[in-house]
C-alpha atoms as a printed R data frame, in Angstrom:
    type eleno elety resid chain resno       x       y       z
1   ATOM     1    CA   MET     A     1   0.047   0.087   0.050
2   ATOM     2    CA   LEU     A     2   1.289   3.469  -0.777
3   ATOM     3    CA   ARG     A     3   2.730   5.274   2.387
4   ATOM     4    CA   LEU     A     4   3.310   8.906   2.228
5   ATOM     5    CA   PHE     A     5   5.285  11.351   4.683
6   ATOM     6    CA   ASN     A     6   2.532  13.802   6.371
7   ATOM     7    CA   THR     A     7   4.324  17.331   6.868
8   ATOM     8    CA   PHE     A     8   1.012  17.331   9.183
9   ATOM     9    CA   GLY     A     9   2.228  15.051  12.313
10  ATOM    10    CA   ARG     A    10   5.721  14.491  10.406
11  ATOM    11    CA   LYS     A    11   5.467  11.081  10.319
12  ATOM    12    CA   ILE     A    12   4.752   8.130   7.373
13  ATOM    13    CA   GLU     A    13   1.053   7.382   7.331
14  ATOM    14    CA   THR     A    14  -0.598   5.090   4.668
15  ATOM    15    CA   PHE     A    15  -2.526   6.576   2.205
16  ATOM    16    CA   GLN     A    16  -6.267   6.587   2.940
17  ATOM    17    CA   PRO     A    17  -8.009   9.236   0.581
18  ATOM    18    CA   VAL     A    18 -11.058  11.125   2.024
19  ATOM    19    CA   ARG     A    19 -12.968   9.880  -1.120
20  ATOM    20    CA   LYS     A    20 -11.478   7.637  -3.639
21  ATOM    21    CA   GLU     A    21 -13.625   8.947  -6.705
22  ATOM    22    CA   PRO     A    22 -11.905  11.442  -7.012
23  ATOM    23    CA   VAL     A    23  -9.361  12.059  -5.245
24  ATOM    24    CA   ALA     A    24  -8.904  15.465  -4.357
25  ATOM    25    CA   VAL     A    25  -5.810  17.031  -4.830
26  ATOM    26    CA   PHE     A    26  -4.513  20.803  -4.811
27  ATOM    27    CA   THR     A    27  -0.387  21.936  -5.544
28  ATOM    28    CA   CYS     A    28   0.704  25.443  -4.684
29  ATOM    29    CA   GLY     A    29   1.650  26.348  -8.415
30  ATOM    30    CA   PRO     A    30   3.852  29.374  -9.708
31  ATOM    31    CA   SER     A    31   4.316  32.849  -8.568
32  ATOM    32    CA   VAL     A    32   4.251  34.462 -12.276
33  ATOM    33    CA   TYR     A    33   5.877  37.684 -11.652
34  ATOM    34    CA   GLN     A    34   9.030  36.020 -13.241
35  ATOM    35    CA   ARG     A    35  10.017  33.066 -15.395
36  ATOM    36    CA   SER     A    36   9.864  29.249 -13.138
37  ATOM    37    CA   HIS     A    37  13.471  27.855 -13.289
38  ATOM    38    CA   ILE     A    38  14.506  24.467 -12.753
39  ATOM    39    CA   GLY     A    39  14.338  24.377  -9.324
40  ATOM    40    CA   ASN     A    40  10.634  25.330  -9.343
41  ATOM    41    CA   PHE     A    41   9.938  22.476 -11.831
42  ATOM    42    CA   ARG     A    42  11.708  20.233  -9.639
43  ATOM    43    CA   THR     A    43   8.786  20.747  -6.989
44  ATOM    44    CA   PHE     A    44   6.039  20.525  -9.939
45  ATOM    45    CA   LEU     A    45   7.598  17.098 -11.459
46  ATOM    46    CA   PHE     A    46   7.664  15.874  -8.114
47  ATOM    47    CA   GLU     A    47   3.564  16.517  -8.275
48  ATOM    48    CA   ASP     A    48   3.192  15.109 -11.228
49  ATOM    49    CA   ILE     A    49   4.898  11.884 -10.046
50  ATOM    50    CA   LEU     A    50   2.466  11.962  -7.316
51  ATOM    51    CA   VAL     A    51  -0.694  12.457  -9.488
52  ATOM    52    CA   ARG     A    52   0.458   9.807 -12.342
53  ATOM    53    CA   TYR     A    53   1.159   7.310  -9.617
54  ATOM    54    CA   LEU     A    54  -2.269   7.609  -7.636
55  ATOM    55    CA   GLY     A    55  -3.504   6.874 -11.419
56  ATOM    56    CA   TYR     A    56  -1.413   3.938 -11.607
57  ATOM    57    CA   LEU     A    57  -2.658   2.397  -8.675
58  ATOM    58    CA   GLY     A    58  -6.174   2.737  -9.886
59  ATOM    59    CA   TYR     A    59  -7.027   6.110  -8.646
60  ATOM    60    CA   GLN     A    60  -9.301   9.125  -9.996
61  ATOM    61    CA   VAL     A    61  -7.607  12.515  -9.722
62  ATOM    62    CA   LYS     A    62  -9.232  15.916  -9.193
63  ATOM    63    CA   ARG     A    63  -6.383  18.444  -9.577
64  ATOM    64    CA   GLY     A    64  -5.894  22.015  -9.015
65  ATOM    65    CA   MET     A    65  -3.066  23.825  -9.398
66  ATOM    66    CA   ASN     A    66  -3.373  27.849  -9.168
67  ATOM    67    CA   PHE     A    67  -1.392  30.896 -10.392
68  ATOM    68    CA   THR     A    68  -0.275  33.659  -8.184
69  ATOM    69    CA   ASP     A    69  -0.464  36.316 -10.615
70  ATOM    70    CA   ILE     A    70  -1.201  39.661  -8.408
71  ATOM    71    CA   GLU     A    71   1.439  40.300  -5.618
72  ATOM    72    CA   ASP     A    72   3.914  43.030  -4.628
73  ATOM    73    CA   LYS     A    73   6.637  41.573  -6.634
74  ATOM    74    CA   ALA     A    74   4.498  41.140 -10.013
75  ATOM    75    CA   ILE     A    75   3.476  44.693  -9.463
76  ATOM    76    CA   GLN     A    76   7.041  45.726  -8.916
77  ATOM    77    CA   GLU     A    77   8.624  43.883 -11.587
78  ATOM    78    CA   ALA     A    78   6.009  45.058 -14.276
79  ATOM    79    CA   ALA     A    79   7.140  48.300 -13.222
80  ATOM    80    CA   ARG     A    80  10.753  47.721 -13.766
81  ATOM    81    CA   GLN     A    81   9.907  46.408 -17.450
82  ATOM    82    CA   GLY     A    82   7.311  49.070 -18.031
83  ATOM    83    CA   VAL     A    83   4.791  46.799 -18.755
84  ATOM    84    CA   SER     A    84   1.088  45.809 -17.145
85  ATOM    85    CA   VAL     A    85   0.968  43.215 -14.585
86  ATOM    86    CA   LYS     A    86  -1.361  41.452 -16.813
87  ATOM    87    CA   GLN     A    87   1.166  41.775 -19.525
88  ATOM    88    CA   LEU     A    88   4.081  40.425 -17.332
89  ATOM    89    CA   THR     A    89   2.045  37.678 -15.727
90  ATOM    90    CA   ALA     A    90   0.083  36.624 -19.002
91  ATOM    91    CA   GLN     A    91   3.614  36.035 -20.597
92  ATOM    92    CA   ASN     A    92   5.298  34.160 -18.203
93  ATOM    93    CA   ILE     A    93   2.018  31.629 -17.266
94  ATOM    94    CA   GLU     A    94   2.117  31.335 -21.311
95  ATOM    95    CA   GLY     A    95   5.881  30.259 -20.667
96  ATOM    96    CA   PHE     A    96   4.889  28.064 -17.821
97  ATOM    97    CA   VAL     A    97   2.204  25.831 -19.675
98  ATOM    98    CA   LYS     A    98   4.309  25.314 -22.614
99  ATOM    99    CA   GLU     A    99   7.251  23.957 -20.709
100 ATOM   100    CA   LEU     A   100   4.780  22.275 -18.309
101 ATOM   101    CA   LYS     A   101   3.382  20.279 -21.517
102 ATOM   102    CA   ALA     A   102   7.137  19.640 -22.969
103 ATOM   103    CA   LEU     A   103   8.146  18.039 -19.787
104 ATOM   104    CA   ARG     A   104   5.008  15.658 -20.039
105 ATOM   105    CA   MET     A   105   3.447  16.711 -17.527
106 ATOM   106    CA   LYS     A   106  -0.383  16.358 -16.553
107 ATOM   107    CA   THR     A   107  -2.429  19.017 -17.142
108 ATOM   108    CA   PRO     A   108  -4.344  20.142 -13.957
109 ATOM   109    CA   ASP     A   109  -8.014  19.838 -14.194
110 ATOM   110    CA   PHE     A   110  -8.012  23.358 -12.836
111 ATOM   111    CA   MET     A   111  -5.583  26.342 -13.303
112 ATOM   112    CA   PRO     A   112  -7.294  29.489 -11.809
113 ATOM   113    CA   ARG     A   113  -5.337  32.813 -11.381
114 ATOM   114    CA   ALA     A   114  -5.605  34.691  -8.047
115 ATOM   115    CA   SER     A   115  -6.893  37.977 -10.344
116 ATOM   116    CA   GLU     A   116  -9.911  35.686 -11.748
117 ATOM   117    CA   SER     A   117 -10.512  35.012  -8.112
118 ATOM   118    CA   VAL     A   118 -11.037  38.767  -6.038
119 ATOM   119    CA   ASP     A   119 -14.502  38.353  -5.802
120 ATOM   120    CA   ARG     A   120 -14.239  35.025  -3.585
121 ATOM   121    CA   ALA     A   121 -11.194  36.401  -2.048
122 ATOM   122    CA   VAL     A   122 -13.802  39.242  -1.070
123 ATOM   123    CA   GLU     A   123 -16.172  36.923   0.357
124 ATOM   124    CA   ILE     A   124 -14.169  34.861   2.720
125 ATOM   125    CA   ILE     A   125 -12.638  38.309   4.026
126 ATOM   126    CA   GLU     A   126 -15.999  39.442   4.860
127 ATOM   127    CA   GLN     A   127 -16.883  36.241   6.594
128 ATOM   128    CA   LEU     A   128 -13.753  36.931   8.716
129 ATOM   129    CA   LEU     A   129 -14.460  40.006   9.747
130 ATOM   130    CA   ASP     A   130 -17.903  38.907  10.855
131 ATOM   131    CA   LEU     A   131 -16.309  36.462  12.750
132 ATOM   132    CA   LYS     A   132 -13.695  39.013  14.247
133 ATOM   133    CA   ILE     A   133 -11.458  36.768  13.552
134 ATOM   134    CA   ALA     A   134  -9.661  39.316  10.519
135 ATOM   135    CA   TYR     A   135  -9.924  43.602  11.305
136 ATOM   136    CA   TRP     A   136  -9.550  46.697   9.530
137 ATOM   137    CA   HIS     A   137  -6.597  48.778  10.166
138 ATOM   138    CA   GLN     A   138  -5.127  51.937   8.111
139 ATOM   139    CA   GLY     A   139  -6.783  50.751   5.128
140 ATOM   140    CA   LYS     A   140  -5.461  47.074   5.163
141 ATOM   141    CA   VAL     A   141  -7.349  43.992   6.472
142 ATOM   142    CA   TYR     A   142  -5.115  41.436   8.527
143 ATOM   143    CA   PHE     A   143  -5.667  37.804  10.005
144 ATOM   144    CA   ASP     A   144  -5.435  37.281  13.953
145 ATOM   145    CA   PRO     A   145  -3.572  34.080  14.208
146 ATOM   146    CA   LEU     A   146  -4.602  33.973  17.818
147 ATOM   147    CA   LYS     A   147  -8.153  33.803  16.849
148 ATOM   148    CA   TYR     A   148  -7.524  30.128  15.215
149 ATOM   149    CA   PRO     A   149  -6.441  28.207  17.930
150 ATOM   150    CA   ARG     A   150  -5.024  25.550  15.886
151 ATOM   151    CA   PHE     A   151  -2.412  28.232  14.225
152 ATOM   152    CA   GLY     A   152   1.049  26.690  13.614
153 ATOM   153    CA   GLU     A   153   0.267  23.377  13.847
154 ATOM   154    CA   LEU     A   154   1.549  22.340  10.131
155 ATOM   155    CA   PHE     A   155   4.851  23.696  10.954
156 ATOM   156    CA   GLY     A   156   5.453  22.730  14.405
157 ATOM   157    CA   LEU     A   157   5.023  26.548  15.844
158 ATOM   158    CA   ASP     A   158   5.875  27.067  19.731
159 ATOM   159    CA   MET     A   159   2.968  29.532  20.106
160 ATOM   160    CA   LYS     A   160   4.004  30.135  23.912
161 ATOM   161    CA   ARG     A   161   6.848  32.406  22.004
162 ATOM   162    CA   TRP     A   162   4.013  34.235  19.998
163 ATOM   163    CA   PRO     A   163   4.135  37.768  21.093
164 ATOM   164    CA   GLN     A   164   1.929  39.402  23.702
165 ATOM   165    CA   GLN     A   165   2.012  42.741  22.074
166 ATOM   166    CA   LYS     A   166   0.119  43.753  18.692
167 ATOM   167    CA   ARG     A   167   2.778  43.536  15.456
168 ATOM   168    CA   ARG     A   168   1.278  43.454  12.084
169 ATOM   169    CA   PHE     A   169   3.313  42.525   8.822
170 ATOM   170    CA   HIS     A   170   2.033  44.147   5.700
171 ATOM   171    CA   LYS     A   171   3.840  42.772   2.944
172 ATOM   172    CA   ASP     A   172   2.705  39.741   0.651
173 ATOM   173    CA   THR     A   173   5.787  37.787   0.863
174 ATOM   174    CA   TYR     A   174   9.079  38.167   2.968
175 ATOM   175    CA   PRO     A   175  12.486  37.016   2.198
176 ATOM   176    CA   GLY     A   176  14.469  33.939   3.978
177 ATOM   177    CA   MET     A   177  13.225  31.073   5.891
178 ATOM   178    CA   GLN     A   178  11.940  32.531   9.441
179 ATOM   179    CA   TRP     A   179   8.292  33.522  10.662
180 ATOM   180    CA   ASN     A   180   6.653  36.661  11.145
181 ATOM   181    CA   ARG     A   181   5.130  36.153  14.574
182 ATOM   182    CA   GLY     A   182   2.269  39.004  14.627
183 ATOM   183    CA   ASP     A   183  -0.524  39.588  12.136
184 ATOM   184    CA   PHE     A   184  -0.600  38.897   8.651
185 ATOM   185    CA   VAL     A   185  -2.419  41.019   5.492
186 ATOM   186    CA   LEU     A   186  -4.906  39.902   3.825
187 ATOM   187    CA   TRP     A   187  -6.048  42.714   2.097
188 ATOM   188    CA   HIS     A   188  -4.553  46.076   0.517
189 ATOM   189    CA   GLY     A   189  -6.781  48.865   0.185
190 ATOM   190    CA   TYR     A   190  -5.946  51.620  -3.167
191 ATOM   191    CA   THR     A   191  -3.672  53.976  -1.916
192 ATOM   192    CA   ARG     A   192  -1.851  55.775  -5.034
193 ATOM   193    CA   GLU     A   193  -2.379  55.969  -8.624
194 ATOM   194    CA   GLY     A   194  -1.589  53.473 -10.767
195 ATOM   195    CA   GLU     A   195  -1.520  50.601  -8.267
196 ATOM   196    CA   ALA     A   196  -3.345  47.530  -9.220
197 ATOM   197    CA   PHE     A   197  -6.645  47.334  -7.505
198 ATOM   198    CA   TRP     A   198 -10.466  46.240  -8.012
199 ATOM   199    CA   ASN     A   199 -13.814  47.699  -7.329
200 ATOM   200    CA   THR     A   200 -15.341  45.339  -4.562
201 ATOM   201    CA   ARG     A   201 -17.856  45.417  -1.699
202 ATOM   202    CA   ILE     A   202 -15.082  46.248   0.440
203 ATOM   203    CA   GLY     A   203 -13.679  48.954  -1.500
204 ATOM   204    CA   LYS     A   204 -11.011  49.712  -4.008
205 ATOM   205    CA   GLY     A   205  -7.486  47.635  -3.451
206 ATOM   206    CA   ARG     A   206  -6.492  43.701  -3.982
207 ATOM   207    CA   PRO     A   207  -6.033  40.295  -1.833
208 ATOM   208    CA   ALA     A   208  -2.944  39.874  -0.389
209 ATOM   209    CA   TRP     A   209  -0.852  36.488  -1.605
210 ATOM   210    CA   ASN     A   210  -2.149  34.404   1.419
211 ATOM   211    CA   ILE     A   211  -6.115  34.974   0.440
212 ATOM   212    CA   GLN     A   212  -5.274  33.919  -3.110
213 ATOM   213    CA   ASP     A   213  -4.930  30.466  -2.502
214 ATOM   214    CA   PRO     A   214  -8.278  30.067  -0.039
215 ATOM   215    CA   SER     A   215  -9.978  32.004  -2.581
216 ATOM   216    CA   MET     A   216  -8.919  29.804  -5.345
217 ATOM   217    CA   ILE     A   217  -9.081  26.369  -3.545
218 ATOM   218    CA   SER     A   218 -12.584  26.722  -2.248
219 ATOM   219    CA   ARG     A   219 -14.154  27.775  -5.924
220 ATOM   220    CA   TYR     A   220 -13.211  24.196  -6.570
221 ATOM   221    CA   PHE     A   221 -13.268  22.042  -3.863
222 ATOM   222    CA   ASP     A   222 -15.740  22.273  -1.133
223 ATOM   223    CA   GLU     A   223 -14.553  19.410   0.828
224 ATOM   224    CA   THR     A   224 -11.483  18.228   2.713
225 ATOM   225    CA   LEU     A   225  -8.254  17.777   0.217
226 ATOM   226    CA   SER     A   226  -7.206  14.632   0.291
227 ATOM   227    CA   ILE     A   227  -3.303  15.862  -0.738
228 ATOM   228    CA   TYR     A   228  -2.136  19.325  -0.638
229 ATOM   229    CA   CYS     A   229   1.294  19.980  -1.932
230 ATOM   230    CA   GLY     A   230   3.863  22.432  -2.323
231 ATOM   231    CA   GLY     A   231   7.498  23.342  -2.106
232 ATOM   232    CA   ILE     A   232   9.661  23.202   1.370
233 ATOM   233    CA   ASP     A   233   9.237  26.967   1.442
234 ATOM   234    CA   ASN     A   234   5.683  27.198   1.826
235 ATOM   235    CA   LEU     A   235   6.285  25.472   5.275
236 ATOM   236    CA   PHE     A   236   7.160  29.196   6.506
237 ATOM   237    CA   ARG     A   237   4.310  32.020   6.342
238 ATOM   238    CA   HIS     A   238   2.030  30.149   4.020
239 ATOM   239    CA   HIS     A   239   0.504  26.960   4.380
240 ATOM   240    CA   ASP     A   240  -0.935  27.715   8.035
241 ATOM   241    CA   TYR     A   241  -2.206  31.079   7.159
242 ATOM   242    CA   THR     A   242  -4.036  29.306   4.175
243 ATOM   243    CA   ARG     A   243  -4.894  26.267   6.742
244 ATOM   244    CA   ALA     A   244  -6.297  28.723   9.076
245 ATOM   245    CA   ILE     A   245  -8.090  31.151   6.907
246 ATOM   246    CA   LEU     A   246  -9.964  27.654   5.438
247 ATOM   247    CA   GLU     A   247 -10.524  26.038   8.460
248 ATOM   248    CA   SER     A   248 -11.855  29.414  10.127
249 ATOM   249    CA   ILE     A   249 -14.630  29.514   7.684
250 ATOM   250    CA   ARG     A   250 -15.239  25.835   7.223
251 ATOM   251    CA   PRO     A   251 -16.458  23.191   9.760
252 ATOM   252    CA   TYR     A   252 -13.726  20.472   8.162
253 ATOM   253    CA   PRO     A   253  -9.995  20.023   7.646
254 ATOM   254    CA   MET     A   254  -8.580  21.505   4.997
255 ATOM   255    CA   ALA     A   255  -6.431  18.761   3.832
256 ATOM   256    CA   ARG     A   256  -5.798  15.066   5.018
257 ATOM   257    CA   TYR     A   257  -2.026  14.549   3.955
258 ATOM   258    CA   TRP     A   258   0.550  17.729   3.693
259 ATOM   259    CA   LEU     A   259   3.306  17.120   1.106
260 ATOM   260    CA   HIS     A   260   6.362  18.853   0.629
261 ATOM   261    CA   CYS     A   261   9.014  18.924  -1.962
262 ATOM   262    CA   PHE     A   262  13.240  20.010  -0.834
263 ATOM   263    CA   HIS     A   263  15.004  22.790  -2.756
264 ATOM   264    CA   LEU     A   264  17.354  21.957  -5.601
265 ATOM   265    CA   HIS     A   265  20.438  23.668  -5.251
266 ATOM   266    CA   VAL     A   266  23.208  24.103  -7.724
267 ATOM   267    CA   ASP     A   267  26.556  23.479  -6.933
268 ATOM   268    CA   GLY     A   268  25.768  23.157  -3.643
269 ATOM   269    CA   LYS     A   269  24.274  26.733  -3.263
270 ATOM   270    CA   LYS     A   270  20.819  27.719  -3.422
271 ATOM   271    CA   MET     A   271  19.958  29.236  -6.786
272 ATOM   272    CA   SER     A   272  19.930  33.093  -6.690
273 ATOM   273    CA   LYS     A   273  19.912  35.690  -8.957
274 ATOM   274    CA   SER     A   274  22.664  37.234  -6.719
275 ATOM   275    CA   ILE     A   275  25.042  34.460  -7.202
276 ATOM   276    CA   GLY     A   276  23.993  34.313 -11.119
277 ATOM   277    CA   ASN     A   277  23.253  30.443 -10.782
278 ATOM   278    CA   ILE     A   278  19.638  30.287 -11.793
279 ATOM   279    CA   LEU     A   279  19.143  27.689 -14.709
280 ATOM   280    CA   TYR     A   280  16.351  27.627 -16.924
281 ATOM   281    CA   ILE     A   281  15.158  24.760 -19.150
282 ATOM   282    CA   ASP     A   282  16.403  25.886 -22.066
283 ATOM   283    CA   ASP     A   283  19.599  26.441 -20.375
284 ATOM   284    CA   LEU     A   284  19.835  22.425 -20.269
285 ATOM   285    CA   GLN     A   285  18.658  21.879 -23.797
286 ATOM   286    CA   GLU     A   286  20.952  24.516 -25.452
287 ATOM   287    CA   GLN     A   287  23.783  22.071 -23.314
288 ATOM   288    CA   GLY     A   288  22.154  18.925 -25.631
289 ATOM   289    CA   TYR     A   289  19.642  17.676 -22.931
290 ATOM   290    CA   ASP     A   290  16.019  16.914 -24.242
291 ATOM   291    CA   MET     A   291  13.163  16.997 -22.281
292 ATOM   292    CA   SER     A   292  13.196  13.420 -21.491
293 ATOM   293    CA   GLU     A   293  16.759  13.885 -19.711
294 ATOM   294    CA   ILE     A   294  15.831  17.064 -18.016
295 ATOM   295    CA   ARG     A   295  12.894  15.400 -16.793
296 ATOM   296    CA   PHE     A   296  14.710  12.170 -15.632
297 ATOM   297    CA   PHE     A   297  17.128  14.376 -13.858
298 ATOM   298    CA   LEU     A   298  14.647  16.318 -11.622
299 ATOM   299    CA   ILE     A   299  12.717  13.306 -10.777
300 ATOM   300    CA   TYR     A   300  15.668  10.802  -9.899
301 ATOM   301    CA   GLY     A   301  16.103  11.520  -6.284
302 ATOM   302    CA   TYR     A   302  13.857  11.534  -2.953
303 ATOM   303    CA   TYR     A   303  11.792  14.354  -3.155
304 ATOM   304    CA   ARG     A   304  12.151  14.971   0.862
305 ATOM   305    CA   LYS     A   305  16.067  15.537   0.371
306 ATOM   306    CA   ILE     A   306  17.770  18.645  -0.901
307 ATOM   307    CA   MET     A   307  18.621  17.535  -4.503
308 ATOM   308    CA   ASN     A   308  22.349  19.009  -6.171
309 ATOM   309    CA   TYR     A   309  22.676  20.236  -9.670
310 ATOM   310    CA   SER     A   310  25.882  20.022 -11.090
311 ATOM   311    CA   ASP     A   311  27.203  19.619 -14.697
312 ATOM   312    CA   LYS     A   312  28.753  16.043 -13.715
313 ATOM   313    CA   ARG     A   313  25.692  14.861 -11.847
314 ATOM   314    CA   MET     A   314  23.600  15.757 -15.143
315 ATOM   315    CA   ARG     A   315  26.039  13.837 -17.367
316 ATOM   316    CA   LEU     A   316  26.047  10.742 -15.193
317 ATOM   317    CA   THR     A   317  22.346  11.190 -14.631
318 ATOM   318    CA   THR     A   318  21.849  11.043 -18.035
319 ATOM   319    CA   ALA     A   319  24.302   8.553 -19.267
320 ATOM   320    CA   LYS     A   320  22.039   6.175 -16.819
321 ATOM   321    CA   LEU     A   321  19.049   6.687 -18.896
322 ATOM   322    CA   ARG     A   322  20.149   6.665 -22.199
323 ATOM   323    CA   ARG     A   323  22.008   3.187 -21.684
324 ATOM   324    CA   PHE     A   324  18.537   2.029 -19.837
325 ATOM   325    CA   LYS     A   325  16.583   3.376 -23.070
326 ATOM   326    CA   GLU     A   326  18.880   1.393 -25.364
327 ATOM   327    CA   GLN     A   327  18.556  -1.838 -23.440
328 ATOM   328    CA   VAL     A   328  14.537  -0.920 -23.628
329 ATOM   329    CA   LYS     A   329  14.844  -0.348 -27.701
330 ATOM   330    CA   ARG     A   330  16.548  -3.583 -28.077
331 ATOM   331    CA   ILE     A   331  13.767  -5.511 -25.820
332 ATOM   332    CA   LYS     A   332  10.782  -3.871 -27.998
333 ATOM   333    CA   GLY     A   333  12.808  -4.828 -31.199
334 ATOM   334    CA   ARG     A   334  12.947  -8.329 -29.984
335 ATOM   335    CA   ALA     A   335   8.915  -8.442 -29.203
336 ATOM   336    CA   GLY     A   336   7.856  -7.614 -32.926
337 ATOM   337    CA   SER     A   337   4.155  -7.740 -33.076
338 ATOM   338    CA   THR     A   338   3.410 -10.139 -30.474
339 ATOM   339    CA   THR     A   339   0.934  -8.628 -27.656
340 ATOM   340    CA   ASP     A   340   1.539 -11.552 -25.054
341 ATOM   341    CA   ALA     A   341   2.136  -9.932 -21.396
342 ATOM   342    CA   GLY     A   342   1.720 -12.617 -18.745
343 ATOM   343    CA   THR     A   343   5.457 -13.656 -18.072
344 ATOM   344    CA   GLU     A   344   7.574 -13.480 -14.920
345 ATOM   345    CA   GLN     A   345   9.839 -11.251 -15.998
346 ATOM   346    CA   ALA     A   346   6.524  -8.254 -16.394
347 ATOM   347    CA   ARG     A   347   5.742  -9.238 -12.978
348 ATOM   348    CA   ASN     A   348   8.715  -8.978 -11.329
349 ATOM   349    CA   ILE     A   349   9.537  -5.408 -13.154
350 ATOM   350    CA   LYS     A   350   5.994  -4.132 -11.802
351 ATOM   351    CA   GLU     A   351   6.583  -5.538  -8.512
352 ATOM   352    CA   ALA     A   352  10.004  -3.950  -8.063
353 ATOM   353    CA   PHE     A   353   8.382  -0.463  -9.250
354 ATOM   354    CA   GLN     A   354   5.647  -0.595  -6.820
355 ATOM   355    CA   GLU     A   355   7.813  -1.928  -4.014
356 ATOM   356    CA   ARG     A   356   9.745   1.275  -4.162
357 ATOM   357    CA   MET     A   357   6.988   4.112  -5.263
358 ATOM   358    CA   ASP     A   358   5.136   2.653  -2.691
359 ATOM   359    CA   ASP     A   359   6.956   3.555  -0.124
360 ATOM   360    CA   ASP     A   360   6.687   7.737  -0.052
361 ATOM   361    CA   LEU     A   361   7.371   7.810  -3.809
362 ATOM   362    CA   ASP     A   362  11.038   6.889  -3.843
363 ATOM   363    CA   VAL     A   363  11.410   7.596  -7.786
364 ATOM   364    CA   LYS     A   364  15.286   7.089  -7.480
365 ATOM   365    CA   GLY     A   365  15.050   3.608  -5.869
366 ATOM   366    CA   ALA     A   366  11.977   2.140  -8.149
367 ATOM   367    CA   PHE     A   367  14.141   3.055 -11.419
368 ATOM   368    CA   ASP     A   368  17.016   1.311 -10.172
369 ATOM   369    CA   ASN     A   369  15.291  -1.848  -9.159
370 ATOM   370    CA   VAL     A   370  13.570  -1.787 -12.812
371 ATOM   371    CA   ASN     A   371  16.852  -0.755 -14.310
372 ATOM   372    CA   ALA     A   372  19.000  -3.630 -12.173
373 ATOM   373    CA   LEU     A   373  16.059  -6.280 -13.465
374 ATOM   374    CA   VAL     A   374  16.202  -4.881 -17.338
375 ATOM   375    CA   SER     A   375  19.518  -4.514 -17.721
376 ATOM   376    CA   GLY     A   376  20.331  -7.926 -16.670
377 ATOM   377    CA   LEU     A   377  18.349  -9.298 -19.316
378 ATOM   378    CA   ASP     A   378  19.681 -10.506 -22.261
379 ATOM   379    CA   SER     A   379  17.714  -9.267 -24.967
380 ATOM   380    CA   SER     A   380  19.237 -11.862 -27.917
381 ATOM   381    CA   ASN     A   381  17.684 -14.914 -26.000
382 ATOM   382    CA   LEU     A   382  14.596 -13.597 -25.143
383 ATOM   383    CA   THR     A   383  11.731 -15.077 -26.363
384 ATOM   384    CA   PRO     A   384   9.053 -12.862 -28.436
385 ATOM   385    CA   LYS     A   385   6.600 -13.511 -25.860
386 ATOM   386    CA   ALA     A   386   8.944 -12.493 -22.971
387 ATOM   387    CA   ALA     A   387   9.908  -9.861 -24.848
388 ATOM   388    CA   SER     A   388   6.593  -8.353 -25.220
389 ATOM   389    CA   GLY     A   389   5.580  -8.818 -21.692
390 ATOM   390    CA   VAL     A   390   8.913  -6.840 -20.431
391 ATOM   391    CA   THR     A   391   7.761  -3.806 -22.984
392 ATOM   392    CA   LYS     A   392   4.353  -3.933 -21.858
393 ATOM   393    CA   ALA     A   393   5.400  -3.593 -18.365
394 ATOM   394    CA   LEU     A   394   7.818  -0.886 -18.711
395 ATOM   395    CA   LYS     A   395   5.121   1.178 -20.785
396 ATOM   396    CA   GLU     A   396   2.975   1.029 -17.788
397 ATOM   397    CA   VAL     A   397   5.704   1.918 -15.630
398 ATOM   398    CA   ASP     A   398   6.468   4.948 -17.922
399 ATOM   399    CA   GLU     A   399   2.893   6.208 -17.807
400 ATOM   400    CA   VAL     A   400   4.369   7.410 -14.579
401 ATOM   401    CA   LEU     A   401   7.995   8.329 -14.949
402 ATOM   402    CA   GLN     A   402   7.401   9.392 -18.697
403 ATOM   403    CA   VAL     A   403  10.935   8.986 -19.692
404 ATOM   404    CA   LEU     A   404  11.000   5.839 -21.693
405 ATOM   405    CA   PHE     A   405   9.146   5.752 -24.873
């Protein structure tokens, strides 16, 4: 049975969805004030593997993924480039979807934009104001975490350290991996000419970042999600906020399982503009790697450990995939037009794959298991029946991996 590490509670749990058909999954999408780099795509590919493997196990999945297309960073970047926020974000969304498809990721069922969910954000804010969990201060609306009794449980915050004096944090996001202990902003009231805003029932303004995910989730999922995913950085000042907002207005848990993917570093360092080590998909293409090789590199590692990119590691990982694909090609050629699939080799391949994938989506272990079995076969001595069975099993495995055929 599939076992997953649930960030909520910090333990491995056997996966039992809230509903089997469909399994409701929501994954944090990109902030589209800039182009997504390979570190971002590592997280999105982990989520793709999760959804595909659930399908492999026979689950029907209903998945949403959001676009954060209105926030402080987008407004600042659009001003820097001399374009509108809509022009900037539309361009980045178009590029993201193009690369998503090129990397063979499944397109989510719902891909809402924050800018299209403002009315829902306003409705939630009105509810929170009525409940006196949120309040107005100098043209902004803030959420008081002390009014939500389970605040910080996901991260594991020690609420005894929460300051007694009132503190407010008015920006959408803050740099670094630490907590802002105080009230967080939900709504930015309009203050100056040229600022992005909407005319709403609560006045002119725009939703802050942390109200955006609740507004988009609740548009499509009026239920407890089976799984909620995101990058590990979302554990700081984001996912606990999202949970607190939704569970303050709905009488049931936001999600049963919370999964978080760790960062991708480059040559041992976190990707950063200041260091100049940010890599994009086309940077790797220019080095001669195709999309299946890029996808393979980004999924070939345990999602709960920091992955490191280096030129050497990229070459070695790609060489491993290329050797394996050559063996697969030889076996497929041996099968000819035979369609028989019930062979011992085929069963062994699927069992070896599922054994590791069931252990918290150990893609590397699963691939290595299958690689060892397939590489040990003498393709020239395989009967067409055996070769056909192996090929069919590998195609089923590749419905998840998407790197072989």
